[in-house]
Rosetta silent file (secondary structure, phi, psi, omega in degrees, C-alpha in Angstrom):
SEQUENCE: XXXXXXXXXXXXXXXXXXXXXXXXXXXXXXXXXXXXXXXXXXXXXXXXXXXXXXXXXXXXXXXXXXXXXXXXXXXXXXXXXXXXXXXXXXXXXXXXXXXXXXXXXXXXXXXXXXXXXXXXXXXXXXXXXXXXXXXXXXXXXXXXXXXXXXXXXXXXXXXXXXXXXXXXXXXXXXXXXX
SCORE:     score description
SCORE:     0.000 S_00000001
   1 L     0.000  -44.896  179.337   -8.470    4.071   66.048 S_00000001
   2 H   -60.344  -41.063 -179.476  -11.335    3.664   68.471 S_00000001
   3 H   -62.478  -38.042  175.221  -13.805    4.333   65.689 S_00000001
   4 H   -63.921  -41.898 -179.100  -12.325    1.588   63.525 S_00000001
   5 H   -66.021  -42.909  178.187  -12.509   -0.932   66.445 S_00000001
   6 H   -56.590  -53.519 -179.241  -16.169    0.118   67.100 S_00000001
   7 H   -56.695  -39.837 -175.944  -17.094   -0.382   63.480 S_00000001
   8 H   -66.283  -49.068  176.747  -15.429   -3.760   63.402 S_00000001
   9 H   -53.185  -45.434 -179.403  -17.321   -4.805   66.555 S_00000001
  10 H   -69.811  -35.832  177.237  -20.716   -3.751   65.113 S_00000001
  11 H   -64.654  -44.286  178.525  -19.989   -5.471   61.906 S_00000001
  12 H   -62.445  -31.184  177.385  -19.060   -8.675   63.788 S_00000001
  13 H   -71.971  -21.010 -177.912  -22.265   -8.580   65.863 S_00000001
  14 H   -77.935  -21.023 -174.616  -24.411   -8.578   62.670 S_00000001
  15 L   -98.725  123.950  179.064  -23.035  -12.011   61.716 S_00000001
  16 L   -74.827  147.529  176.392  -24.362  -14.954   63.723 S_00000001
  17 L  -106.399  153.756 -179.194  -21.925  -17.318   65.113 S_00000001
  18 H   -60.306  -29.376 -175.591  -22.727  -21.062   65.570 S_00000001
  19 H   -70.673  -33.541  177.486  -22.446  -20.494   69.357 S_00000001
  20 H   -65.405  -43.115 -179.712  -25.179  -17.734   69.089 S_00000001
  21 H   -62.020  -35.474  173.269  -27.385  -20.022   67.084 S_00000001
  22 H   -63.160  -48.244 -178.405  -27.030  -22.774   69.810 S_00000001
  23 H   -59.208  -40.579  179.123  -27.871  -20.266   72.514 S_00000001
  24 H   -65.262  -41.363 -179.010  -31.045  -19.165   70.751 S_00000001
  25 H   -71.681  -36.483  175.758  -31.996  -22.857   70.242 S_00000001
  26 H   -67.122  -37.184 -179.304  -31.056  -23.678   73.941 S_00000001
  27 H   -61.246  -36.287  178.757  -33.220  -20.702   74.982 S_00000001
  28 H   -67.519  -30.977  178.254  -36.192  -22.282   73.304 S_00000001
  29 H   -83.220   -5.299  174.061  -35.556  -25.395   75.222 S_00000001
  30 L   -97.347  176.904 -178.916  -35.389  -23.579   78.571 S_00000001
  31 L   -68.066  152.612 -179.711  -38.198  -22.218   80.656 S_00000001
  32 H   -71.732  -29.353  177.596  -39.803  -18.989   79.400 S_00000001
  33 H   -59.690  -33.266 -175.853  -39.322  -17.587   82.872 S_00000001
  34 H   -73.095  -25.740  178.945  -35.504  -17.789   82.571 S_00000001
  35 H   -80.512  -34.103 -179.052  -35.823  -15.860   79.294 S_00000001
  36 H   -57.365  -28.468 -178.719  -38.100  -13.313   80.669 S_00000001
  37 L   -91.637    2.322  178.483  -35.382  -12.027   82.928 S_00000001
  38 L   -81.647  147.608  172.293  -32.764  -11.698   80.158 S_00000001
  39 L   -46.976  145.724  173.911  -32.023   -8.123   78.906 S_00000001
  40 H   -53.191  -34.581  178.127  -34.127   -6.973   76.011 S_00000001
  41 H   -65.952  -34.304 -178.888  -31.007   -6.883   73.771 S_00000001
  42 H   -74.102  -44.694 -179.170  -30.332  -10.566   74.419 S_00000001
  43 H   -65.127  -36.425 -179.458  -33.951  -11.560   73.717 S_00000001
  44 H   -67.040  -42.199  179.696  -33.928   -9.453   70.504 S_00000001
  45 H   -70.111  -29.363  176.218  -30.762  -11.092   69.315 S_00000001
  46 H   -69.542  -38.728  177.681  -32.160  -14.561   70.030 S_00000001
  47 H   -60.175  -44.513 -178.886  -35.272  -13.634   68.028 S_00000001
  48 H   -61.444  -41.900  178.754  -33.009  -12.383   65.123 S_00000001
  49 H   -63.675  -45.106  177.403  -31.072  -15.621   65.294 S_00000001
  50 H   -63.044  -38.193 -178.282  -34.179  -17.799   65.206 S_00000001
  51 H   -69.125  -38.541 -175.990  -35.569  -15.820   62.298 S_00000001
  52 H   -72.883  -33.726  175.545  -32.237  -16.037   60.329 S_00000001
  53 H   -66.204  -35.750  172.964  -32.149  -19.760   61.023 S_00000001
  54 H   -59.628  -33.843  178.112  -35.694  -19.992   59.697 S_00000001
  55 H   -68.684  -33.674 -177.037  -34.437  -18.502   56.461 S_00000001
  56 H   -83.605  -17.404  179.292  -31.807  -21.180   55.937 S_00000001
  57 H   -94.024  -16.320 -174.803  -34.385  -23.951   56.782 S_00000001
  58 L   -40.796  124.614  179.599  -37.333  -22.631   54.754 S_00000001
  59 L    76.336   -6.640 -179.962  -38.933  -25.513   52.815 S_00000001
  60 L   -73.988  137.124  174.649  -36.484  -28.109   54.030 S_00000001
  61 E   -75.547  155.910 -178.611  -37.943  -31.367   55.131 S_00000001
  62 L    92.895 -160.041 -171.353  -37.708  -32.584   58.607 S_00000001
  63 L   -71.626  151.196 -179.428  -37.121  -30.899   61.905 S_00000001
  64 L  -162.154  179.629  178.502  -36.793  -27.166   62.047 S_00000001
  65 L   -80.363  -16.947  175.543  -37.529  -24.219   64.315 S_00000001
  66 L  -134.956   72.827  177.211  -40.907  -23.714   62.529 S_00000001
  67 E   -73.634  145.657 -174.264  -42.120  -27.158   61.553 S_00000001
  68 E  -128.742  117.052 -175.126  -45.143  -27.146   59.265 S_00000001
  69 E   -75.119  124.490  173.737  -47.073  -30.481   58.891 S_00000001
  70 E  -143.329  125.778  178.017  -47.689  -31.263   55.126 S_00000001
  71 L    44.587   52.708  172.801  -48.883  -34.638   53.661 S_00000001
  72 L    78.845    3.503  175.277  -47.902  -36.647   56.711 S_00000001
  73 E  -131.188 -170.470 -178.097  -44.422  -35.084   57.059 S_00000001
  74 E  -126.899  143.256  167.986  -42.800  -31.853   58.145 S_00000001
  75 E  -135.999  159.834 -178.349  -41.115  -29.089   56.216 S_00000001
  76 E   -75.290  136.890 -178.510  -39.860  -25.858   57.590 S_00000001
  77 L   -65.367  164.180  172.236  -42.428  -23.091   57.425 S_00000001
  78 L   -45.843  143.968 -179.497  -41.919  -19.843   55.367 S_00000001
  79 L   -76.360  152.959  175.838  -39.074  -17.935   56.824 S_00000001
  80 L   -88.168  150.040  166.966  -39.340  -14.983   59.145 S_00000001
  81 L   -87.570  122.044 -174.493  -37.676  -11.638   58.545 S_00000001
  82 L   -51.159  -22.488  178.126  -35.349  -10.957   61.453 S_00000001
  83 L   -90.384  -14.391 -178.593  -36.578   -7.350   61.455 S_00000001
  84 L   -59.714  131.150  172.794  -40.350   -8.223   61.498 S_00000001
  85 L   -95.211   99.695 -171.489  -42.207   -7.226   64.468 S_00000001
  86 L   -71.911  -18.008  179.995  -44.578  -10.092   65.321 S_00000001
  87 L   -84.602   -5.822  175.276  -45.978   -8.011   68.229 S_00000001
  88 L   -81.477  113.537  177.880  -47.282   -5.269   65.946 S_00000001
  89 H   -52.954  -24.239  179.198  -50.951   -5.828   65.681 S_00000001
  90 H   -65.781  -32.324 -178.583  -50.912   -4.047   62.286 S_00000001
  91 H   -91.029   12.921 -173.424  -48.789   -7.023   60.996 S_00000001
  92 L  -128.089   55.450 -176.108  -51.181   -9.605   62.408 S_00000001
  93 L   -69.374  -11.159 -178.856  -54.340   -9.334   60.320 S_00000001
  94 L   -48.845  127.529  178.308  -55.445  -12.995   60.649 S_00000001
  95 L  -102.788   16.280  179.637  -59.055  -13.100   61.687 S_00000001
  96 L   -57.800  140.261  176.198  -58.923  -16.881   62.496 S_00000001
  97 E   -70.953  114.751 -177.162  -60.952  -17.940   65.448 S_00000001
  98 E   -96.931  132.731  168.093  -58.373  -18.803   68.087 S_00000001
  99 E  -115.941  136.786  179.672  -59.053  -21.374   70.722 S_00000001
 100 E   -97.967  124.628 -174.913  -56.614  -22.067   73.496 S_00000001
 101 L   -50.325  -44.274  175.369  -56.277  -25.690   74.315 S_00000001
 102 L  -130.508   97.893 -175.254  -56.050  -24.981   77.900 S_00000001
 103 L   -41.236  -41.500 -172.312  -57.268  -21.409   78.567 S_00000001
 104 L   -88.129   -2.107 -172.935  -55.106  -21.130   81.662 S_00000001
 105 L   -65.052  -43.994 -179.222  -51.907  -22.682   80.075 S_00000001
 106 L   -92.540  139.227 -176.103  -50.571  -19.263   79.046 S_00000001
 107 L   -62.425  149.665  179.379  -50.247  -16.790   82.006 S_00000001
 108 L  -111.615    1.660  175.357  -52.697  -13.940   82.400 S_00000001
 109 L   -78.035  140.122  179.250  -50.405  -11.657   84.586 S_00000001
 110 E   -74.445  139.751 -175.321  -49.069   -8.740   82.682 S_00000001
 111 L  -127.542  133.351  178.419  -45.341   -8.917   82.062 S_00000001
 112 H   -59.178  -41.576 -175.395  -42.978   -6.008   81.342 S_00000001
 113 H   -71.612   -3.888  176.322  -40.835   -8.207   79.128 S_00000001
 114 H  -106.379   21.147 -174.705  -43.989   -8.885   77.005 S_00000001
 115 L    62.850   28.251  173.221  -44.516   -5.149   76.425 S_00000001
 116 L    88.816    7.654 -179.646  -47.080   -5.023   79.247 S_00000001
 117 L   -96.388  157.485  172.595  -49.218   -7.839   77.728 S_00000001
 118 E   -76.911  160.787  179.010  -49.975  -11.085   79.492 S_00000001
 119 H   -59.445  -41.569  179.083  -48.355  -14.254   78.067 S_00000001
 120 H   -61.437  -46.059  174.126  -51.852  -15.213   76.751 S_00000001
 121 H   -59.223  -41.961 -176.923  -52.361  -11.797   75.004 S_00000001
 122 H   -69.862  -40.982  179.200  -48.795  -12.071   73.502 S_00000001
 123 H   -61.242  -34.553 -179.671  -49.528  -15.590   72.339 S_00000001
 124 H   -75.272  -37.910  172.141  -52.650  -14.372   70.497 S_00000001
 125 H   -56.174  -58.150  178.399  -50.837  -11.545   68.818 S_00000001
 126 H   -57.494  -42.589 -176.655  -47.921  -13.795   67.725 S_00000001
 127 H   -58.286  -52.889  179.036  -50.302  -16.579   66.717 S_00000001
 128 H   -56.468  -44.116  178.605  -52.160  -14.183   64.356 S_00000001
 129 H   -57.730  -44.651 -175.299  -48.964  -12.805   62.927 S_00000001
 130 H   -67.765  -45.780 -179.118  -47.662  -16.253   62.184 S_00000001
 131 H   -54.857  -46.338 -178.927  -50.998  -17.530   60.738 S_00000001
 132 H   -63.252  -50.376 -179.095  -51.159  -14.538   58.381 S_00000001
 133 H   -58.560  -36.608 -179.399  -47.516  -14.894   57.434 S_00000001
 134 L   -83.912   -3.963  176.490  -47.932  -18.630   56.737 S_00000001
 135 L    68.224   30.965  177.304  -51.126  -18.108   54.737 S_00000001
 136 L   -77.516  129.944 -177.917  -53.296  -20.230   57.066 S_00000001
 137 L   -45.816  112.446 -175.211  -56.971  -20.087   56.177 S_00000001
 138 L   -74.482   -9.246  176.036  -58.477  -17.390   58.327 S_00000001
 139 L   -82.570   -7.085  178.814  -61.953  -18.928   58.112 S_00000001
 140 L  -101.154  158.717  177.190  -61.072  -21.936   60.225 S_00000001
 141 E   -82.427  138.430 -175.653  -60.733  -22.293   63.894 S_00000001
 142 E  -124.259  125.420  170.795  -57.251  -22.683   65.122 S_00000001
 143 E   -85.837  126.020  177.535  -56.272  -24.265   68.440 S_00000001
 144 E   -98.319  123.863 -176.211  -53.327  -22.675   70.186 S_00000001
 145 E  -115.829  131.051  176.816  -51.213  -24.965   72.343 S_00000001
 146 E   -81.213  127.620  178.235  -48.493  -23.970   74.816 S_00000001
 147 L  -122.416   82.386 -179.767  -45.335  -26.100   74.047 S_00000001
 148 L   -71.211  142.885  175.039  -42.935  -25.331   76.748 S_00000001
 149 L    59.016   24.466  175.825  -39.335  -26.247   76.354 S_00000001
 150 L   -74.330  148.457  178.447  -39.910  -27.431   72.844 S_00000001
 151 L   -79.930   16.343  175.246  -37.042  -27.669   70.345 S_00000001
 152 L  -138.527  167.378 -177.272  -38.949  -25.353   68.030 S_00000001
 153 L   -82.786  -51.387 -179.492  -40.316  -21.771   68.203 S_00000001
 154 E  -156.982  147.974 -179.585  -43.774  -22.511   66.753 S_00000001
 155 E  -138.521  143.879  176.309  -45.279  -25.401   64.819 S_00000001
 156 E  -107.491  115.344 -173.020  -48.356  -25.949   62.649 S_00000001
 157 E  -142.236  111.251  170.371  -49.686  -29.492   63.151 S_00000001
 158 L    55.470   42.678 -178.594  -53.159  -30.692   62.307 S_00000001
 159 L    74.736   15.364  175.269  -54.936  -27.362   62.790 S_00000001
 160 E  -114.279  139.860  174.087  -53.034  -26.585   65.906 S_00000001
 161 E  -108.151  118.530 -179.076  -50.550  -23.778   66.252 S_00000001
 162 E  -101.741  112.928 -177.708  -48.035  -24.934   68.954 S_00000001
 163 E  -104.183  131.726  176.240  -46.208  -21.952   70.544 S_00000001
 164 L   -88.762  118.837 -177.935  -43.177  -22.147   72.609 S_00000001
 165 H   -60.228  -24.615  176.436  -43.644  -19.463   75.311 S_00000001
 166 H   -61.072  -36.987  170.229  -39.991  -18.751   75.212 S_00000001
 167 H   -63.322  -28.221  172.485  -40.398  -17.526   71.698 S_00000001
 168 H   -65.067  -32.324  175.234  -42.924  -15.085   72.865 S_00000001
 169 H   -75.047  -27.158 -179.040  -40.272  -13.433   74.984 S_00000001
 170 H   -78.189  -40.606 -176.255  -37.879  -13.359   72.034 S_00000001
 171 H   -71.762  -28.047  178.880  -40.541  -11.860   69.758 S_00000001
 172 L   -85.070   -7.464  176.498  -41.549   -9.212   72.253 S_00000001
 173 L   -65.522  125.957 -174.474  -38.178   -7.707   72.732 S_00000001
 174 L   -54.316  147.669  171.782  -38.461   -4.121   71.480 S_00000001
 175 L   -68.986  151.427  177.556  -36.477   -3.242   68.264 S_00000001
 176 L   -56.034  133.665 -175.999  -33.372   -1.277   68.682 S_00000001
 177 L    88.509   -5.167  174.418  -34.215    2.352   69.003 S_00000001
 178 L   -87.019    0.000    0.000  -37.708    1.743   70.287 S_00000001
């Protein structure tokens, strides 16, 4: 009986609920510091929810969690795989020259919740992964902007990659079993 109940609970956790999606979106609108202190499992689930929502938004016009400027408007960027590890440098081959709008905007103190990286280092890894995933021309210079409490995870606008630092904490949560 216990095994059946456990299996049902595991199956239910795999399906996002509207409340979970709202929580992930609310976390993006909160301070990165508040997310930093959440357990890795919570941050990992927020990342999975954001990625799943990106799948339902992909290519849609208007506001999204990953807005992509195209021809004077916005469409949702190509979707993320909820299981993709954006913090894996092997998955971030973009050689784009990154410039940080404000070099000190992203913190330089190492954070356990970012896998031992500083916020700035994590921003660089995630930026390269997103640029590669989105097919952004690696030959151009890209400005990275810290967009705290934004209603999106990351946005591509006029040669700028705007990163929500809360998304960095979501993306850096280690995968289950790691």
